[in-house]
C-alpha positions in Angstrom: 0.0 0.0 0.0 1.4 3.4 -0.9 0.0 6.5 0.8 0.3 10.2 0.4 -0.5 12.4 3.4 -0.5 16.1 3.7 -0.9 18.2 6.8 -2.3 17.3 10.2 -4.5 18.8 12.8 -3.9 20.1 16.3 -5.5 22.1 19.1 -4.9 25.8 19.7 -4.3 27.1 23.3 -8.0 27.2 24.0 -8.5 23.5 23.0 -10.2 24.3 19.7 -9.3 22.2 16.8 -7.2 23.9 14.1 -6.5 22.4 10.7 -2.8 22.7 9.6 -2.0 24.1 6.2 -1.9 21.5 3.5 0.5 23.1 1.1 4.2 22.3 0.9 4.4 19.5 3.4 3.7 15.8 3.2 5.2 12.4 2.6 4.6 9.6 0.1 5.4 6.2 1.6 4.4 3.0 3.4 2.4 2.6 6.6 4.8 0.6 8.7 3.0 0.7 12.1 -0.5 1.5 13.3 -1.3 2.3 17.0 -4.8 3.4 17.8 -5.4 6.5 15.7 -1.7 7.0 14.8 0.3 5.7 11.8 4.0 5.6 11.1 4.7 6.4 7.4 8.2 5.7 6.0 9.2 7.5 2.8 9.2 5.3 -0.3 12.3 7.1 -1.7 15.7 7.3 0.1 17.9 10.3 0.5 21.7 10.0 -0.1 23.8 11.6 2.6 27.0 9.8 1.8 28.6 13.1 0.5 28.5 14.3 4.1 30.1 11.1 5.5 26.7 9.8 6.7 24.5 6.9 5.5 23.9 6.4 1.8 20.3 5.4 2.2 18.1 7.4 4.6 14.3 7.2 4.7 12.1 9.9 6.3 9.7 8.6 8.9 6.7 10.6 10.3 4.0 9.7 12.8 0.6 11.0 11.9 -2.4 11.2 14.2 -6.1 10.9 13.6 -5.5 8.4 10.8 -8.5 6.9 9.0 -9.6 3.6 10.5 -9.4 1.7 7.2 -5.6 2.2 6.8 -3.6 -0.9 7.5 0.1 -1.4 8.2 2.5 -3.5 6.1 3.1 -6.9 7.5 
């Protein structure tokens, strides 16, 4: 399963729900773990940091909250 997610939501200082902007951020990847309403998405494309003396293959990973119930993790 491949998934693209953009944005997330949070509460303001008064506890009111605020929707985050949906432009310019996001990740396309695989759902590797699901816990309650959270999902861990790992990027489907690696980044190469070997020029900096670091790992050659690096994959972004982001936890998202309030995930749809029908999303399943990879087994």
